C-alpha positions as CSV (number, residue, x, y, z in Angstrom):
1,M,0.0,0.0,0.0
2,E,1.2,3.5,-0.8
3,T,1.4,5.9,2.2
4,K,1.7,9.6,2.4
5,F,1.5,12.3,5.1
6,L,-1.0,15.1,5.7
7,S,-0.1,18.6,6.5
8,D,-1.1,18.0,10.2
9,G,1.4,15.1,10.5
10,R,-1.0,12.2,10.2
11,K,0.0,9.2,8.1
12,V,-2.5,8.0,5.5
13,V,-2.8,5.2,2.9
14,I,-4.0,6.1,-0.6
15,V,-7.2,4.4,-1.5
16,G,-7.8,6.0,-4.9
17,Q,-7.7,9.1,-7.0
18,L,-11.0,11.1,-7.0
19,N,-9.8,13.6,-9.6
20,N,-6.7,15.6,-10.7
21,T,-6.6,17.5,-7.4
22,E,-8.3,15.3,-4.8
23,T,-7.3,11.9,-3.4
24,I,-9.2,9.4,-1.3
25,V,-7.2,8.3,1.8
26,Q,-7.6,6.4,5.0
27,E,-5.7,7.2,8.2
28,V,-3.0,4.7,9.4
29,F,-3.2,3.7,13.0
30,V,-0.5,1.8,15.0
31,T,-1.2,-1.2,17.3
32,Q,0.4,-1.8,20.6
33,Q,2.7,-4.2,18.9
34,G,3.8,-1.5,16.5
35,D,2.0,-2.7,13.4
36,E,0.6,0.0,11.1
37,L,-3.0,-0.7,9.9
38,P,-5.4,1.5,7.9
39,G,-8.5,2.3,9.9
40,G,-11.4,4.7,10.3
41,E,-13.5,6.4,7.6
42,R,-12.1,7.2,4.2
43,F,-11.9,10.9,3.3
44,V,-10.8,13.2,0.6
45,V,-7.7,15.5,0.8
46,K,-6.0,17.8,-1.6
47,S,-2.5,18.1,0.0
48,L,-0.2,15.1,0.4
49,H,3.5,14.9,1.4
50,D,6.1,12.2,0.9
51,Q,7.4,12.7,4.5
52,P,6.1,14.3,7.7
53,V,6.1,18.1,7.6
54,D,5.6,20.8,10.2
55,T,3.7,24.0,9.6
56,W,5.5,27.3,10.3
57,L,2.9,28.1,12.9
58,S,3.5,24.8,14.8
59,R,7.3,25.2,14.6
60,E,7.0,28.8,15.8
61,K,4.8,27.7,18.6
62,S,7.4,25.0,19.7
63,R,10.2,27.6,19.5
64,Q,8.2,30.1,21.6
65,E,7.4,27.4,24.2
66,K,11.1,26.4,24.4
67,A,12.1,30.1,24.7
68,L,9.4,30.6,27.4
69,A,10.7,27.6,29.3
70,D,14.3,28.8,29.0
71,A,13.2,32.3,30.1
72,K,11.3,30.9,33.1
73,L,14.3,28.9,34.2
74,K,16.6,31.9,33.8
75,T,14.2,34.1,35.7
76,E,14.1,31.6,38.6
77,Q,17.9,31.5,38.7
78,I,18.1,35.3,38.6
79,A,15.4,35.5,41.4
80,K,17.6,33.2,43.6
81,E,20.7,35.3,42.8
82,I,18.7,38.5,43.6
83,D,17.6,36.9,46.9
84,V,21.3,36.3,47.9
85,Q,22.3,39.8,46.9
86,R,19.3,41.4,48.5
87,N,20.1,39.5,51.7
88,T,23.7,40.7,51.6
89,L,22.7,44.3,50.9
90,S,20.0,44.2,53.6
91,F,22.7,43.0,56.1
92,W,25.1,45.8,55.3
93,K,22.2,48.4,55.2
94,E,21.2,47.3,58.7
95,M,24.9,47.4,59.7
96,V,25.0,51.1,58.7
97,K,21.9,51.8,60.7
98,Q,23.4,50.1,63.7
99,L,26.6,52.0,63.3
100,K,24.8,55.3,63.3
101,A,23.0,54.4,66.6
102,F,26.3,53.2,68.0
103,S,28.0,56.5,67.2
104,E,25.2,58.5,68.8
105,H,24.9,56.6,72.1
106,I,28.3,55.0,72.8
107,N,30.9,57.4,74.1
108,E,33.1,55.1,76.2
109,A,36.7,54.7,75.3
110,D,38.6,51.4,74.7
111,L,35.8,49.8,72.6
112,D,38.0,49.1,69.6
113,H,37.0,45.5,69.3
114,F,33.3,46.3,69.7
115,S,33.7,49.0,67.1
116,D,35.2,46.5,64.7
117,V,32.3,44.2,65.2
118,M,29.8,47.0,64.7
119,T,31.4,48.3,61.5
120,G,31.9,44.8,60.0
121,Q,35.7,44.9,60.2
122,V,35.7,41.4,61.6
123,K,35.4,38.5,59.2
124,F,34.8,35.4,61.3
125,A,32.7,34.3,64.3
126,V,33.5,31.6,66.7
127,K,30.6,30.5,68.9
128,R,31.5,29.1,72.3
129,G,29.6,26.1,73.5
130,Y,30.0,22.6,75.1
131,G,31.9,21.2,72.2
132,I,34.4,22.4,69.7
133,P,33.1,25.6,68.0
134,V,32.6,26.1,64.3
135,I,34.2,28.9,62.4
136,E,31.5,30.9,60.5
137,K,31.7,33.9,58.2
138,F,30.7,37.1,60.1
139,E,27.8,38.0,57.8
140,S,26.4,34.5,57.7
141,Y,26.5,34.1,61.5
142,M,25.0,37.5,62.2
143,S,22.2,37.3,59.6
144,S,18.8,36.1,60.7
145,I,17.5,34.2,57.5
146,D,14.1,32.8,57.1
147,N,14.1,29.7,54.8
148,Y,10.7,29.0,53.1
149,H,10.2,26.5,50.3
150,G,13.8,26.8,49.0
151,R,13.7,30.6,49.1
152,T,15.6,32.7,51.7
153,K,14.7,36.0,53.2
154,F,16.8,38.3,55.3
155,E,14.9,39.0,58.6
156,G,17.5,41.3,60.2
157,I,20.7,41.3,62.2
158,R,20.8,39.1,65.2
159,L,20.7,41.1,68.4
160,L,24.2,41.8,69.8
161,S,24.5,42.3,73.5
162,L,27.5,44.0,75.2
163,L,28.4,42.7,78.6
164,G,31.3,44.0,80.7
165,S,33.6,41.4,82.3
166,T,35.8,41.7,85.5
167,N,39.0,41.9,83.5
168,G,37.9,44.9,81.5
169,N,37.5,42.9,78.2
170,I,34.3,43.1,76.2
171,A,32.2,40.0,76.2
172,L,29.8,39.7,73.3
173,R,26.6,37.6,73.2
174,V,24.4,37.1,70.2
175,N,20.7,36.3,70.4
176,R,19.2,33.9,67.9
177,W,16.7,36.4,66.5
178,P,16.8,40.2,65.9
179,D,14.3,40.9,68.7
180,G,16.5,39.1,71.3
181,S,14.3,36.0,71.6
182,G,15.5,32.4,71.3
183,G,18.4,32.4,73.8
184,Y,21.9,33.7,73.1
185,D,25.4,32.5,72.2
186,D,28.8,33.4,73.7
187,V,30.8,34.3,70.6
188,E,34.2,35.7,69.7
189,F,34.9,37.7,66.5
190,Y,38.1,37.8,64.5
191,K,39.5,39.7,61.5
192,T,41.5,36.8,60.1
193,I,41.0,33.0,59.7
194,D,44.2,32.3,61.5
195,E,43.0,34.2,64.5
196,A,39.8,32.2,64.4
197,R,41.7,29.0,64.2
198,C,43.8,30.0,67.1
199,C,40.6,30.5,69.1
200,V,39.4,27.1,68.3
201,K,42.7,25.6,69.1
202,R,42.8,27.4,72.4
203,I,39.4,26.0,73.3
204,A,40.5,22.5,72.2
205,L,43.7,22.7,74.4
206,E,41.6,23.8,77.3
207,R,39.5,20.7,76.9
208,I,42.6,18.6,76.8
209,E,44.1,20.1,79.9
210,N,40.9,19.9,81.9
211,K,41.4,16.7,84.0
212,N,37.7,16.6,85.0
213,G,36.5,16.5,81.3
214,N,36.6,14.0,78.6
215,G,39.2,15.7,76.4
216,L,38.5,15.7,72.7
217,S,36.5,13.0,70.8
218,I,37.7,11.7,67.5
219,E,34.9,13.5,65.7
220,E,36.0,16.8,67.3
221,I,39.6,16.2,66.2
222,K,38.3,15.7,62.7
223,A,36.3,18.9,62.9
224,C,39.4,20.8,64.0
225,S,41.3,19.3,61.0
226,R,38.5,20.4,58.6
227,M,38.8,24.0,59.9
228,G,42.5,24.0,59.4
229,V,43.4,23.8,63.1
230,E,46.8,22.1,63.5
231,F,48.4,20.6,66.6
232,N,52.2,20.1,67.2
233,A,53.8,16.8,68.3
234,V,53.5,17.5,72.0
235,E,49.8,18.5,71.7
236,L,49.1,15.4,69.6
237,T,50.7,13.2,72.2
238,K,48.4,14.7,74.9
239,I,45.4,14.2,72.6
240,K,46.3,10.6,72.0
241,E,46.9,10.0,75.8
242,R,43.4,11.4,76.6
243,L,41.8,9.3,73.8
244,F,43.5,6.1,75.0
245,A,42.5,6.9,78.6
246,A,38.9,7.4,77.5
247,S,39.0,4.2,75.5
248,E,40.4,2.3,78.5
249,R,37.6,3.7,80.7
250,N,35.0,2.6,78.2
251,R,36.6,-0.9,78.0
252,N,36.6,-1.2,81.8
253,H,32.9,0.0,81.9
254,F,31.8,-2.6,79.3
255,Q,33.9,-5.3,80.8
256,E,32.2,-4.6,84.2
257,K,28.8,-4.8,82.5
258,F,29.8,-8.0,80.7
259,N,30.9,-9.6,84.0
260,E,27.6,-8.6,85.6
261,Q,25.6,-10.2,82.8
262,I,27.8,-13.4,83.0
263,S,27.1,-13.5,86.7
264,L,23.4,-13.1,86.1
265,I,23.4,-15.9,83.6
266,E,25.3,-18.3,85.9
267,S,22.9,-17.4,88.7
268,S,19.9,-18.1,86.5
269,K,21.4,-21.5,85.4
270,K,21.9,-22.4,89.1
271,T,18.4,-21.5,89.9
272,I,17.0,-23.6,87.0
273,E,19.1,-26.6,88.0
274,E,17.9,-26.4,91.6
275,M,14.3,-26.2,90.4
276,L,14.7,-29.2,88.2
277,N,16.4,-31.2,91.0
278,D,13.5,-30.4,93.4
279,A,11.0,-31.5,90.8
280,I,12.7,-34.8,90.2
281,H,12.9,-35.6,94.0
C-alpha cells in the first residue's frame, strides 16, 4: 500500500484518486505491537506529502514554548541570585543603621573591638559552647535568615549584647533572633581566619588540659582538621593519651557490665538446676 503524510502530520494510505486535485485516503493507526494498519473512515484530501512536515505556525509555537521555558528557568535563577544579593545588601544596610545608633549613644573609650564588630571589620565568628566551636563567616552568622520553600529572606541582624567582664575585656553575646528571643550564644569575633583557628585551638587545648572533662573526641579532632586547626607533636601526644585513657575507661565499663551479665546468667542456670532437682525428687 502507498502511504503519504497530511499537513497536520497524520500518516494515511492512498485508497484511490478522485480527480486531478483530490485523493481518497484512509488514516493509518499503530497497534500496541507497533504494526501499522489503515482504519477509520475514508476521506478526501488535496494536499499530500512524501514525508512528515511541520507548519510554520506549529514550529514557531514550539520555538516560543522552548524560549518561554528557558526564560522561566533563567528568571528563577536570577530570582535566587537576587535573593542572595538582597540578603547581603540588607545585612550591610542594617549594619550602617546600627553604626549610626552606636556613634550617637556610645561614648566610652577602649571599645575598639566592639567598634570593629559594629562596623563589620571582623570577618569570622567563633561560637562558644559545650563542644568544639565552628568557624563561620561574620555576615552568615549575624544574619537572621528565614528559609521558606527553597527561598531565603533576610529578617534582620541578630541582636548583639555588650556585657562588661571583670578583667575589662568586652564579652559579646548574640541572640538567635533580631528581637532578642530564642536564647543567646557566647561568641568571639576575629579579623583573620588564622585568629579564628587560634581561638578554636585554644578551646581544644583547654578541653585537653581539663582533667575533669573527657578531652576531645575523634569527631571533634576531625572537625578541627577540617577547619585547618593544626596541633604540634606535644599536643598530639596529649590528645592521644586522653583518647587512650577514655578508651580504657570505656573498655573497663563494658567489661564490668559484661561480667555482671555473666554472673546473672550463671545465677539463672543455678536456679534452674535447683528447680529441676527439686521437681525430680
